[in-house]
Each structure stands twice: as structure tokens, then as C-alpha cells.
C-alpha positions as CSV (number, residue, x, y, z in Angstrom):
1,M,0.8,-12.6,12.0
2,S,1.3,-16.0,13.7
3,A,1.7,-19.3,12.0
4,V,0.8,-22.8,13.2
5,V,2.2,-26.0,11.7
6,I,0.5,-29.2,12.8
7,V,2.4,-32.4,12.6
8,T,0.0,-35.4,12.2
9,P,0.8,-38.8,13.7
10,A,1.9,-39.9,10.2
11,G,4.5,-37.1,10.2
12,V,2.7,-34.9,7.7
13,C,2.8,-31.2,8.3
14,E,-0.4,-29.3,7.8
15,C,-0.9,-25.5,7.9
16,L,-2.2,-22.5,6.1
17,Y,0.4,-21.4,3.6
18,T,2.5,-18.5,4.8
19,E,5.8,-17.1,4.0
20,A,6.4,-16.4,7.7
21,I,7.9,-19.9,7.8
22,D,10.2,-21.3,5.1
23,L,7.9,-24.3,4.6
24,W,9.9,-25.6,1.6
25,K,12.7,-26.4,4.1
26,L,10.4,-29.1,5.6
27,G,10.4,-31.0,2.3
28,D,8.3,-31.1,-0.8
29,L,5.1,-29.1,-0.6
30,T,1.6,-30.1,-1.7
31,V,-0.5,-27.0,-1.9
32,S,-4.3,-26.8,-2.5
33,R,-6.7,-23.9,-2.3
34,A,-9.1,-23.9,0.7
35,S,-11.1,-20.9,-0.5
36,D,-11.3,-18.2,-3.1
37,I,-11.8,-14.4,-2.9
38,A,-13.3,-12.7,-5.9
39,F,-15.1,-9.4,-6.6
40,D,-18.8,-9.7,-7.3
41,N,-19.7,-7.1,-9.9
42,D,-23.4,-7.2,-9.2
43,S,-23.1,-6.5,-5.5
44,Q,-19.9,-4.5,-5.7
45,L,-18.5,-6.6,-2.8
46,W,-15.6,-9.0,-2.4
47,V,-16.8,-12.5,-1.7
48,V,-15.1,-15.4,0.1
49,R,-16.2,-18.9,-1.1
50,D,-15.1,-22.4,-0.2
51,T,-14.0,-25.0,-2.8
52,G,-17.6,-26.0,-3.3
53,Y,-18.4,-22.4,-4.3
54,R,-20.5,-21.9,-1.1
55,E,-20.4,-18.2,0.0
56,L,-18.8,-17.8,3.4
57,Y,-18.3,-14.0,3.8
58,R,-18.6,-10.8,1.8
59,H,-17.3,-7.2,2.4
60,C,-16.5,-4.1,0.5
61,S,-12.8,-4.4,1.5
62,R,-10.7,-7.1,0.0
63,E,-8.3,-6.8,2.9
64,A,-11.1,-7.4,5.3
65,C,-12.0,-10.6,3.3
66,L,-8.3,-11.7,3.5
67,E,-8.2,-11.2,7.2
68,W,-11.6,-13.0,7.7
69,E,-10.4,-15.9,5.5
70,R,-7.2,-16.3,7.5
71,D,-9.1,-16.4,10.8
72,Y,-11.8,-18.7,9.5
73,L,-9.3,-21.2,8.0
74,D,-7.1,-21.1,11.1
75,Q,-10.2,-22.0,13.2
76,Q,-11.2,-24.8,10.7
77,E,-7.7,-26.3,10.8
78,T,-7.5,-26.1,14.6
79,A,-10.9,-27.8,14.9
80,K,-9.9,-30.5,12.4
81,H,-7.1,-31.5,14.7
82,G,-9.0,-31.3,18.0
83,G,-7.8,-27.9,19.1
84,L,-4.4,-26.7,20.2
85,K,-3.4,-27.5,23.8
């Protein structure tokens, strides 16, 4: 798995949390959830939702949801910063 840390012009580092990089070595961390994965008993599927509880993806495999979530959030973060050059 690769990890990308974006440093803003203000000197703030932004990324998806990963233990692939010792982020705490960069300084104090502020961590917030970007999404949530929970099992839906009615449909018998795992569901990925954003912080507004909007459904983004569903699958019978939690691991598939975790992989989709990482890819989706990586794309969102890259787009937020104008893409990586």
C-alpha cells in the first residue's frame, strides 16, 4: 500500500491515516473520520457511508469495502489539492 502526505502552503500535512508512515513524528496529530463502514443487517451487506451518512458503496465483503474506501478517499484527497504532479 502506498501513502501520500500532502503539505499545504500553510505547512499543514494532510493524508489518509496510515501506519505505513510514522505520522506522529511529524508533530501533533488531528484525526477525523472521513467515512464509516458498518454491516447492514437488512441487506446483509457492508456499507460505506460518508460523514453525512450518505451511502457511497456496499459489498458482501468488508475487505472489499475497506479497499474501495481507501481508493475513494485517496481520489477525493488528490482532487481536493488539484491532483498530484
